Structures are given as C-alpha cells and as structure tokens.
C-alpha positions, 0 to 999 in steps of 0.5 A: 462223230464219223458216220459211215454208209455203205452202198453198191452191193447187188447180185452178180454172176461169178466172174463179174465185178462190183464197186462198193462205196463208203460215204463218211459224214463228219470232218475227221475221215482223213485221220483214220485208217479205214477198212472193208469187212465182210460177214458171210452167213454163219461166219465171223466178220473178217477184214477184207482190205484196209487203207491207211491215212497215206494210202498204203493198202493191205488185202486178205489173201482170199481177195488179193489181186481181185479187189482194190481199195481206194479212198478220197479224203477230199470227198470223204469216201472209200471204195472197193472195186471187186473183180473176178467175183466168186461165190465165196465172196457172197457176204454183207460188206461193211466199212469201218475204221481199221481197227473198227472204232464205231458202231457197225452200219447196215452194210451192203449185200453182195451175192455172187451166184449164177 
C-alpha cells in the first residue's frame, strides 16, 4: 500500500516561493494520477494541481501560472513549486492520488504573510 508524506511548507512573505515535496513509499506510485490539495481554515479541501501517470498536468484557476506540479516516478516523489505566493494561498497542503484513494496524511502548513 502506498503511503505519502508531505514536506517543504513554511512561512513566506507575499510574492515569495516555496517548493513542496511528496514522498511515496511502496512500489505502485507510478500507476496513479497524483494531486496536490489544500485546506484553508474554515474551508473545504480543494484540488490545487494534478499530474497524470504520463505527466499531463492540470491546475486550479487560482494557481495557474504560479504553481508547477512535477513528478519523478523513479524516485517516487512529486513536487509543487509555488511562486508569487499570495496570502490566500495560506493553507495546509496535502498530496494524494487524483482522485484521492488513501487516508489523508498530516500535510504541510504553508503560511503567506508579511
């Protein structure tokens, strides 16, 4: 069974950048479409970006042009490069399959504030 661990969050000023990482255990990572999700306080969890098995990507309108999702199937990792961060990007970020298939992990907190 695949397990996922998120890392790379932190506190950053508006306009700054962060790179999130998702490390997968198990040997089936490459067969799944994957996604980055986020949940802000008082809001529902939302899909931010997704990447298919072959590398095709999709983004929420709110992050298009600022975030880039990537994956390395050989290393069982997925990343989210976040640039031009805005206060409204503040949330806990999670990785999971797309659609979600396993229990949510701890996530990684991203706080955008001056």
